[in-house]
C-alpha positions as CSV (number, residue, x, y, z in Angstrom):
1,X,0.0,0.0,0.0
2,X,1.3,3.6,-0.8
3,X,0.6,6.0,1.9
4,X,-0.9,9.3,0.9
5,X,1.6,12.1,0.5
6,X,0.7,13.6,3.9
7,X,-0.2,11.3,6.8
8,X,-1.4,12.3,10.2
9,X,-0.4,10.1,13.2
10,X,-2.2,10.5,16.5
11,X,-0.6,10.4,20.0
12,X,-3.2,10.4,22.9
13,X,-2.4,11.1,26.5
14,X,1.4,10.6,26.3
15,X,2.8,10.0,29.9
16,X,5.8,12.0,30.8
17,X,7.7,11.0,33.9
18,X,9.5,14.3,34.5
19,X,9.9,17.8,33.0
20,X,13.0,16.5,31.4
21,X,11.2,13.7,29.9
22,X,8.8,16.0,28.3
23,X,11.6,18.2,27.0
24,X,13.4,15.1,25.6
25,X,10.1,14.0,23.9
26,X,9.8,17.2,22.0
27,X,13.4,17.5,21.2
28,X,13.4,14.0,19.8
29,X,10.1,14.7,17.9
30,X,11.5,17.8,16.4
31,X,14.5,15.8,15.0
32,X,12.5,13.2,13.1
33,X,13.0,14.7,9.6
34,X,9.7,13.2,8.0
35,X,7.6,15.0,10.5
36,X,6.6,18.4,8.9
37,X,4.9,19.8,12.0
38,X,2.8,18.8,15.1
39,X,-0.2,20.2,16.8
40,X,-2.1,19.6,19.9
41,X,-5.8,19.1,19.9
42,X,-7.0,18.6,23.6
43,X,-5.3,15.5,25.0
44,X,-4.2,14.4,21.5
45,X,-1.0,15.4,19.6
46,X,-1.2,15.2,15.9
47,X,2.0,14.4,13.9
48,X,1.9,15.6,10.3
49,X,4.2,13.3,8.3
50,X,5.5,14.0,4.8
51,X,5.3,10.3,3.6
52,X,7.6,11.0,0.8
53,X,10.4,11.8,3.4
54,X,10.0,8.5,5.2
55,X,13.2,6.6,4.8
56,X,14.6,3.8,6.8
57,X,16.3,6.1,9.4
58,X,13.2,8.3,10.0
59,X,10.9,5.1,10.1
60,X,13.2,3.5,12.7
61,X,13.1,6.8,14.7
62,X,9.3,6.8,14.6
63,X,9.2,3.1,15.7
64,X,11.6,3.8,18.5
65,X,9.7,7.0,19.5
66,X,6.4,5.2,19.5
67,X,7.7,2.3,21.5
68,X,9.3,4.4,24.0
69,X,6.2,6.6,24.6
70,X,3.9,3.7,24.4
71,X,1.9,5.0,21.4
72,X,-0.2,2.4,19.4
73,X,2.1,1.3,16.7
74,X,-0.5,-0.1,14.3
75,X,-0.7,3.3,12.7
76,X,2.9,3.1,11.5
77,X,2.0,0.0,9.2
78,X,0.8,2.6,6.6
79,X,4.6,3.1,5.9
80,X,5.1,-0.7,5.0
81,X,6.2,-0.4,1.4
82,X,8.5,-2.3,-0.7
83,X,11.5,-0.1,0.3
84,X,11.1,-1.1,4.0
85,X,9.3,-4.5,4.0
86,X,12.5,-6.6,4.1
87,X,13.4,-5.3,7.6
88,X,10.1,-3.9,8.8
89,X,8.3,-7.2,8.5
90,X,11.0,-9.1,10.5
91,X,8.9,-11.1,12.8
92,X,11.6,-11.2,15.4
93,X,11.8,-7.5,15.6
94,X,10.4,-5.9,18.9
95,X,7.8,-4.0,17.0
96,X,6.4,-6.6,14.8
97,X,3.5,-7.8,16.9
98,X,2.6,-4.2,18.0
99,X,2.6,-2.9,14.4
100,X,1.2,-5.9,12.5
101,X,-0.5,-8.2,15.1
102,X,0.7,-11.6,16.0
103,X,0.4,-13.3,12.6
104,X,2.2,-12.1,9.5
105,X,0.1,-10.5,6.7
């Protein structure tokens, strides 16, 4: 599946364990190059992603970011395309079940 040119990912009620953790969250978020901008909407944070800019490094950063902050990872499956499938669909990876479920597609 080819994602739309612009995708919006949703983070709800992210838990921060300290002020420094929140600072680190936004510092890391602002360094992920495929995220064009983010905006708050109540208890939800919307990440606007330029799908054309999602390369292996930025997708790995998104995976690590979502994992660290316990964000539902199913929404990252939209970036499963030929360029990433060989490593993204590795069933032994820590993200596989969270992103794709327990059985391979």
